[in-house]
C-alpha positions as CSV (number, residue, x, y, z in Angstrom):
1,M,97.8,74.2,42.5
2,F,96.1,75.9,45.2
3,E,97.8,74.8,48.2
4,Q,100.5,76.3,45.8
5,I,98.5,79.6,45.9
6,K,97.5,79.6,49.3
7,S,101.0,79.0,50.6
8,I,101.8,82.4,48.2
9,F,98.9,84.2,49.8
10,D,100.2,83.1,53.2
11,K,103.5,84.2,52.4
12,S,102.4,87.5,51.2
13,V,100.3,88.8,54.1
14,E,103.3,87.3,57.0
15,L,105.6,89.6,54.0
16,A,103.3,92.9,54.7
17,F,104.1,93.1,58.5
18,S,107.9,92.0,58.5
19,T,111.0,93.4,58.5
20,K,113.2,94.3,56.0
21,D,115.6,91.2,56.5
22,K,112.7,88.9,56.9
23,I,111.0,89.9,53.5
24,Q,114.8,89.6,51.8
25,Q,114.7,86.2,53.2
26,S,111.4,85.0,52.2
27,V,111.9,86.5,48.8
28,L,114.7,84.5,48.6
29,E,113.0,81.3,49.5
30,I,110.7,82.1,46.7
31,A,112.7,82.9,44.1
32,K,114.4,79.1,45.2
33,E,111.2,77.4,44.6
34,N,110.3,78.9,41.4
35,N,113.4,78.9,39.9
36,L,113.6,82.8,39.6
37,T,116.8,84.9,38.3
38,K,118.2,87.5,40.2
39,E,116.6,90.2,38.6
40,E,113.1,88.5,38.8
41,A,113.9,88.0,42.3
42,K,115.2,91.8,43.0
43,K,111.6,92.8,41.2
44,L,109.8,90.5,43.6
45,L,111.5,92.4,46.6
46,D,111.0,95.4,45.4
47,Q,107.5,95.2,45.0
48,F,107.1,93.0,48.4
49,L,109.1,96.4,50.5
50,K,106.9,98.4,48.4
51,K,103.9,96.9,48.9
52,S,105.3,96.3,53.1
53,E,105.1,99.9,53.1
54,E,101.5,100.6,51.7
55,V,100.2,97.9,54.0
56,K,101.8,99.7,57.2
57,K,100.7,103.5,56.2
58,N,97.5,102.0,55.5
59,L,97.1,100.7,58.6
60,E,98.8,103.2,60.6
61,E,96.5,105.7,59.3
62,K,92.9,103.2,60.3
63,I,94.9,103.2,64.3
64,I,94.7,106.5,63.8
65,E,91.0,106.8,62.9
66,M,90.1,104.6,65.7
67,Q,92.2,106.3,68.1
68,K,90.5,109.3,67.0
69,S,86.8,107.9,67.0
70,A,87.1,106.3,70.3
71,K,88.6,109.4,71.7
72,E,86.4,111.1,70.4
73,K,83.3,108.3,72.1
74,M,84.3,109.2,75.8
75,N,84.7,112.6,75.1
76,L,88.2,113.0,75.9
77,V,90.2,116.1,74.9
78,S,94.1,115.4,73.2
79,K,97.1,116.9,74.7
80,D,97.0,119.6,72.1
81,E,93.4,120.9,73.1
82,L,95.1,120.9,77.1
83,V,97.8,123.0,76.4
84,K,95.8,125.1,74.3
85,L,93.3,125.4,76.8
86,E,96.1,126.1,79.3
87,K,97.4,129.0,77.2
88,R,94.2,130.7,77.2
89,I,93.7,130.8,81.4
90,I,97.3,131.9,81.6
91,E,96.5,134.8,79.4
92,L,93.0,135.4,81.1
93,E,94.4,135.6,84.4
94,K,96.9,138.0,83.3
95,Q,94.1,140.3,82.0
96,L,91.8,139.7,85.0
97,K,94.8,140.7,87.7
98,I,92.9,142.3,90.8
99,P,94.8,143.7,93.7
100,V,93.9,141.7,96.7
101,K,92.2,144.9,98.4
102,S,91.1,147.0,95.8
103,K,89.6,150.0,96.7
104,T,86.9,149.9,93.5
105,P,84.7,147.3,92.9
106,S,85.1,145.2,90.9
107,K,83.2,144.4,88.1
108,L,83.3,140.9,88.5
109,P,82.1,138.8,90.8
110,V,85.5,136.9,90.6
111,K,88.2,136.9,93.7
112,A,91.5,137.8,93.0
113,V,92.8,135.1,91.0
114,R,96.5,133.8,91.7
115,K,98.9,132.9,88.8
116,R,99.7,129.4,88.6
117,T,102.8,128.6,86.7
118,V,102.3,125.4,84.4
119,K,104.5,123.0,83.6
120,K,106.0,122.3,80.2
């Protein structure tokens, strides 16, 4: 009995990370081994597919959380944050556009800033 439970558990874990085709094949094997009807096999397949999607979704969420945590620990910025900063810099450069040979002294201790193009 223990071996049968262990076998079912092992198959369940394997199924959670399998493709739909592999899940279908495994359910057919389980149905044959346990003499399940077509209706029972279909119900089992639906349950396995649903559970597989839940496990994949939870795993994805945990991986994303781990990535965010690692990024924060390494003090890195995301691509979105970098793009926002680049846009702000471009706007500031437009606002600070100072003629190269200005007759009036600049209030800012900054030399003329050349406009750069940012690749998107």
